[in-house]
C-alpha positions as CSV (number, residue, x, y, z in Angstrom):
1,M,24.1,15.7,-29.2
2,K,24.8,17.1,-32.6
3,G,26.1,20.5,-33.8
4,N,24.7,22.5,-36.7
5,I,27.3,21.1,-39.2
6,K,27.1,17.4,-40.1
7,G,29.9,15.6,-38.3
8,T,29.9,17.7,-35.1
9,R,29.2,15.9,-31.8
10,I,28.9,17.7,-28.5
11,F,30.0,16.4,-25.1
12,G,29.5,17.6,-21.5
13,E,31.7,18.2,-18.5
14,I,34.6,16.1,-17.3
15,K,35.5,17.5,-13.9
16,C,37.8,16.7,-11.0
17,V,40.8,16.6,-13.4
18,K,43.6,19.2,-13.3
19,I,46.6,20.1,-15.3
20,L,49.5,19.5,-12.9
21,G,52.1,21.1,-15.2
22,S,53.4,21.4,-18.8
23,S,56.7,21.8,-20.6
24,T,57.7,22.4,-24.2
25,A,60.7,21.4,-26.3
26,F,62.0,22.5,-29.6
27,P,64.6,21.5,-32.2
28,E,68.3,22.1,-31.7
29,P,69.7,24.9,-34.1
30,L,69.3,23.9,-37.7
31,T,72.5,23.0,-39.6
32,L,72.6,24.8,-42.9
33,P,74.4,23.4,-46.0
34,N,77.4,25.7,-45.3
35,G,77.7,24.4,-41.8
36,E,76.2,27.5,-40.2
37,K,73.8,26.9,-37.2
38,L,70.4,28.6,-37.4
39,A,68.5,28.8,-34.1
40,N,65.5,30.6,-35.5
41,V,64.2,30.2,-39.1
42,T,63.1,33.8,-39.8
43,N,60.8,35.2,-42.5
44,E,63.8,36.8,-44.1
45,Y,65.7,33.6,-44.3
46,I,62.7,31.8,-45.9
47,F,62.2,34.6,-48.4
48,E,65.9,34.4,-49.4
49,M,65.7,30.6,-49.6
50,L,62.6,30.7,-51.9
51,M,63.4,33.8,-54.0
52,G,67.1,34.4,-53.8
53,K,69.1,37.2,-52.2
54,N,67.2,39.8,-54.3
55,Y,63.9,38.7,-52.6
56,L,63.0,42.3,-51.8
57,E,62.8,43.1,-55.5
58,V,60.8,39.9,-56.2
59,L,58.3,40.8,-53.4
60,T,58.0,44.3,-54.8
61,K,57.1,42.9,-58.2
62,I,54.3,40.7,-56.8
63,G,53.1,43.5,-54.6
64,M,53.9,42.0,-51.2
65,S,55.6,43.7,-48.3
66,P,58.3,41.7,-46.5
67,E,56.3,42.5,-43.3
68,H,53.2,40.8,-44.6
69,P,53.8,37.3,-42.9
70,E,54.2,38.9,-39.5
71,K,51.7,41.8,-39.6
72,V,48.9,40.0,-41.4
73,V,49.3,36.3,-40.7
74,G,51.3,36.5,-37.5
75,L,54.4,34.6,-38.6
76,K,57.9,35.7,-37.7
77,N,60.1,32.9,-36.3
78,R,60.0,29.1,-36.3
79,K,62.3,26.2,-35.5
80,W,62.9,23.3,-37.9
81,T,64.4,19.8,-37.6
82,H,64.7,19.7,-41.4
83,L,65.7,22.3,-44.0
84,V,62.7,22.4,-46.3
85,G,63.6,21.5,-49.9
86,T,66.7,19.4,-49.1
87,P,66.9,15.6,-49.2
88,T,65.5,13.7,-46.2
89,N,68.1,13.0,-43.5
90,H,67.3,10.4,-40.9
91,N,70.0,11.7,-38.6
92,E,67.9,14.7,-38.0
93,E,65.8,15.1,-34.9
94,N,62.3,13.6,-35.2
95,M,59.1,13.8,-33.3
96,V,60.2,11.1,-30.8
97,D,63.3,13.1,-30.0
98,L,61.3,16.3,-29.3
99,G,58.6,14.4,-27.3
100,V,61.2,12.8,-25.1
101,K,62.8,16.2,-24.4
102,A,59.4,17.7,-23.5
103,G,58.5,14.7,-21.2
104,K,61.8,14.6,-19.4
105,K,61.7,18.3,-18.9
106,L,58.2,18.1,-17.4
107,L,59.0,15.3,-14.9
108,E,62.1,17.2,-13.8
109,K,60.0,20.4,-13.4
110,L,57.4,18.5,-11.2
111,N,60.0,16.5,-9.3
112,L,58.3,13.3,-10.4
113,S,59.7,9.9,-11.4
114,T,58.8,7.8,-14.4
115,D,56.9,5.4,-12.0
116,D,54.5,8.3,-11.3
117,I,53.0,8.0,-14.8
118,D,50.1,5.6,-15.2
119,F,49.2,6.2,-18.9
120,T,51.0,7.9,-21.8
121,I,49.2,9.5,-24.8
122,V,51.0,10.8,-27.8
123,S,49.4,12.8,-30.6
124,S,51.2,13.6,-33.8
125,T,50.4,14.1,-37.5
126,T,54.1,13.4,-38.3
127,P,54.9,10.0,-36.6
128,H,58.5,8.7,-36.8
129,K,57.7,5.3,-38.4
130,T,54.9,3.7,-40.4
131,T,53.6,1.1,-38.0
132,T,55.6,1.5,-34.8
133,S,53.9,3.2,-31.9
134,S,55.3,6.7,-31.4
135,A,53.8,6.7,-27.9
136,C,55.8,3.6,-27.0
137,A,59.0,5.0,-28.5
138,I,58.6,8.3,-26.6
139,A,57.7,6.5,-23.3
140,D,60.8,4.3,-23.7
141,G,63.0,7.4,-24.3
142,I,61.7,8.9,-21.1
143,G,62.0,5.7,-19.2
144,I,58.2,5.2,-18.6
145,K,56.7,1.8,-18.4
146,S,52.9,2.3,-18.8
147,P,50.1,1.8,-21.2
148,C,50.6,3.9,-24.3
149,I,48.4,5.0,-27.3
150,D,48.9,7.2,-30.4
151,I,46.3,9.7,-31.6
152,K,46.2,11.2,-35.1
153,A,43.5,13.6,-36.2
154,G,45.2,16.3,-38.3
155,C,45.9,19.6,-36.6
156,T,42.9,18.9,-34.2
157,S,45.0,16.0,-32.8
158,G,45.8,18.0,-29.7
159,L,42.1,18.5,-28.8
160,Y,41.2,14.9,-29.4
161,A,44.2,13.8,-27.3
162,L,43.3,16.3,-24.5
163,L,39.7,14.9,-24.3
164,T,41.2,11.4,-24.3
165,A,43.6,12.2,-21.5
166,F,40.9,13.7,-19.3
167,S,38.7,10.7,-19.9
168,Y,41.5,8.3,-18.9
169,V,42.0,10.1,-15.7
170,R,38.3,10.0,-14.9
171,S,38.3,6.2,-15.8
172,G,40.8,5.5,-13.0
173,F,44.3,6.3,-14.1
174,D,45.7,8.7,-11.5
175,R,48.2,10.5,-13.7
176,V,48.1,10.7,-17.5
177,L,51.0,12.1,-19.5
178,L,49.9,13.8,-22.8
179,I,52.6,14.6,-25.3
180,A,52.0,16.3,-28.6
181,S,55.0,16.3,-30.9
182,E,55.2,17.5,-34.5
183,T,57.9,17.9,-37.2
184,P,55.9,19.3,-40.2
185,S,59.1,20.8,-41.7
186,K,59.8,17.3,-43.0
187,Y,56.6,17.3,-45.1
188,A,56.5,20.9,-46.3
189,N,56.3,21.3,-50.0
190,P,59.1,23.7,-51.1
191,K,56.9,24.7,-54.1
192,I,54.1,26.0,-51.9
193,K,55.5,29.2,-50.3
194,E,52.6,29.6,-47.8
195,T,53.3,26.1,-46.4
196,V,57.0,26.7,-46.1
197,M,56.4,30.0,-44.3
198,S,53.9,28.6,-41.8
199,V,55.3,25.3,-40.5
200,G,57.3,24.9,-37.3
201,D,58.4,22.0,-35.2
202,G,58.0,21.4,-31.5
203,A,56.5,19.4,-28.7
204,I,54.6,19.8,-25.5
205,A,54.1,17.6,-22.5
206,I,51.1,18.0,-20.2
207,L,50.5,16.0,-17.0
208,L,46.9,15.5,-15.8
209,E,45.8,14.1,-12.5
210,K,42.8,13.5,-10.3
211,T,41.7,16.3,-8.0
212,D,38.8,17.0,-5.6
213,E,38.5,20.5,-7.1
214,N,35.5,21.1,-9.4
215,I,37.7,22.0,-12.4
216,G,38.4,20.5,-15.8
217,I,36.5,20.3,-19.0
218,I,33.3,22.3,-18.9
219,A,32.0,21.2,-22.3
220,G,33.3,20.6,-25.8
221,A,32.6,19.6,-29.4
222,L,34.6,17.5,-31.9
223,G,33.8,16.9,-35.5
224,A,35.1,15.2,-38.6
225,D,34.2,14.8,-42.3
226,G,36.4,12.5,-44.3
227,E,34.7,13.6,-47.5
228,L,36.6,16.9,-47.2
229,G,39.9,15.2,-46.5
230,K,41.2,15.7,-50.0
231,L,41.2,19.5,-49.4
232,V,44.4,19.2,-47.4
233,Q,46.5,16.1,-47.4
234,T,49.7,14.2,-48.2
235,P,48.3,12.2,-51.1
236,G,50.9,9.4,-51.1
237,L,49.8,6.0,-49.8
238,L,51.8,3.8,-47.4
239,P,54.1,2.1,-47.7
240,P,55.9,4.6,-49.9
241,T,56.7,3.7,-53.5
242,K,59.6,5.0,-55.5
243,E,57.2,6.6,-58.1
244,A,55.2,8.3,-55.4
245,I,58.3,9.8,-53.8
246,E,59.6,11.0,-57.1
247,N,56.2,12.6,-57.7
248,E,56.4,14.5,-54.4
249,M,53.3,12.8,-53.1
250,Y,54.4,12.9,-49.4
251,F,54.4,16.7,-49.2
252,Y,51.4,18.6,-47.8
253,Q,49.0,19.7,-50.5
254,G,45.8,21.7,-50.2
255,D,43.0,23.4,-52.1
256,S,43.3,26.9,-50.5
257,D,40.2,28.3,-52.2
258,A,38.0,25.5,-51.1
259,L,39.4,25.6,-47.6
260,K,38.5,29.3,-47.2
261,E,34.9,28.2,-47.6
262,V,34.7,25.2,-45.3
263,V,37.2,26.1,-42.5
264,P,35.6,29.2,-40.8
265,P,32.2,27.7,-40.4
266,R,33.7,24.7,-38.6
267,Y,35.7,26.9,-36.2
268,I,32.4,28.6,-35.4
269,D,30.3,25.5,-35.1
270,G,32.7,23.8,-32.8
271,M,33.0,26.8,-30.5
272,M,29.3,27.8,-30.4
273,S,28.3,24.1,-29.9
274,A,30.6,23.8,-26.9
275,L,29.3,27.1,-25.5
276,K,25.7,26.0,-26.0
277,M,26.3,22.8,-24.1
278,A,27.9,24.8,-21.3
279,N,25.1,27.3,-21.3
280,L,27.7,30.1,-21.7
281,S,28.1,33.1,-24.0
282,T,31.2,34.3,-25.7
283,N,31.3,37.2,-23.2
284,E,31.9,34.7,-20.4
285,I,35.1,33.3,-22.1
286,D,38.2,34.8,-20.4
287,L,40.7,33.6,-23.0
288,Y,40.3,32.3,-26.5
289,V,43.1,30.1,-27.8
290,P,42.8,29.1,-31.5
291,H,44.9,26.9,-33.7
292,Q,48.0,29.0,-34.4
293,I,47.9,28.9,-38.2
294,N,46.7,32.3,-39.5
295,K,45.9,35.3,-37.3
296,L,43.9,37.0,-40.0
297,L,41.6,33.9,-40.4
298,T,41.0,33.4,-36.7
299,T,40.4,37.1,-35.8
300,K,37.8,37.2,-38.5
301,V,36.2,34.1,-37.0
302,C,36.3,35.8,-33.6
303,E,34.6,38.9,-35.0
304,K,31.7,36.7,-36.2
305,M,31.4,35.1,-32.8
306,G,31.8,38.3,-30.8
307,I,35.1,37.5,-29.1
308,P,37.1,40.7,-28.7
309,L,40.8,41.0,-29.7
310,E,42.0,41.4,-26.1
311,K,40.7,37.9,-25.3
312,Q,42.4,36.2,-28.2
313,F,45.8,34.6,-27.6
314,Y,48.5,34.2,-30.3
315,N,52.0,32.8,-30.1
316,M,52.6,31.8,-33.7
317,S,55.2,34.6,-34.2
318,K,57.5,32.5,-32.0
319,Y,56.9,29.0,-33.4
320,G,54.9,29.0,-36.6
321,N,52.2,26.4,-37.1
322,L,53.1,23.4,-34.9
323,A,50.3,21.3,-36.4
324,G,48.5,19.1,-33.7
325,A,50.8,20.5,-31.0
326,S,49.9,24.1,-31.8
327,V,46.9,24.8,-29.6
328,L,48.4,23.0,-26.6
329,V,51.7,24.9,-26.8
330,A,49.6,28.1,-27.0
331,L,47.7,27.0,-23.9
332,H,51.1,26.3,-22.1
333,D,52.4,29.8,-23.1
334,A,49.2,31.4,-21.9
335,M,49.6,29.7,-18.5
336,E,53.3,30.6,-18.3
337,E,52.4,34.3,-19.0
338,N,49.9,34.1,-16.1
339,L,47.0,34.9,-18.4
340,I,45.0,32.0,-16.9
341,K,43.9,32.5,-13.3
342,K,41.8,30.6,-10.8
343,D,38.2,30.4,-12.1
344,S,39.3,31.3,-15.7
345,K,37.3,29.9,-18.6
346,V,39.5,29.1,-21.5
347,A,38.3,28.1,-25.0
348,L,40.5,26.0,-27.3
349,N,39.4,26.0,-31.0
350,V,40.9,24.1,-34.0
351,V,40.2,23.0,-37.5
352,G,42.6,20.5,-39.1
353,G,43.2,18.1,-41.9
354,G,40.8,15.2,-42.2
355,L,38.9,17.4,-42.1
356,T,38.6,17.5,-38.3
357,W,37.5,20.4,-36.0
358,G,36.4,21.1,-32.5
359,A,36.5,23.2,-29.3
360,I,37.1,22.5,-25.7
361,L,36.1,24.8,-22.8
362,L,38.4,24.4,-19.8
363,G,37.7,25.6,-16.3
364,F,40.6,26.4,-14.0
């Protein structure tokens, strides 16, 4: 079944699968050039890093309030493995390190052993190596011996991976471990202030298992259009060349004006297609969890869909944009805050690079 936008495909329910538990992990405090440790990279620190100690004067000249990132976009704190704008350092934590921490933490939380895991799925837009499987590396770090696969679909990777994890459980694997781990600070362009301000690093582990309960995916929609991929990308090809590195072709780049035109309709098409498949209205959603990238953008999208502010969940003020892990970390936080009850209907909604997009309706 197709959505209204070319590239959208709709799918039906995948039930008798439950989320057994979830855990998150974040970088250790960032070591600054002066040796100081920075636990949270604040808006104020980034302003000073980009504009100098007189950043308040600079902001006044360009007509921006220092409260703008938090009040308008929703950004306040984030954690980095890498100080944006400094040379690459392979001694820093990477997405494997974060994924291992999240996975070990979850197994300990659930009092399970590595032998209890039947399949491992890792999603990331920032893999640790060019060809090596990040899923195998993370599983090895945790001590898991099981089949492993990687998934990469821009910031929509978490949704693609979640659908895949549900499908593997239904296909016969009793327990499937999903880990989304991201370190976009390593690819943020220091010349693009909006990107530096938004990115954050982190990981989440989610364990899914079979159940007799009639819960799981109610319906969903995923989409992609590679023709629009040039609107947000790291243009350098692999393997890297000296010239491409010198020309900064491995940093994120994007056409912000064009993205403003194509992104909102894809949020809406993914969400409304999933609701149509489930025969539900927006009024029947108990919680809406969008990609944590720009609160102004997603609240405007919600206005068009008729989803009230009190049903929208945001946690980007704590973490920034965690790329493909973003929506799953938000889902975890919503569960931890007891916002999701028995019989709750939760909507996840993302648009990411590729371009990719989609929505998944979960029944608890």
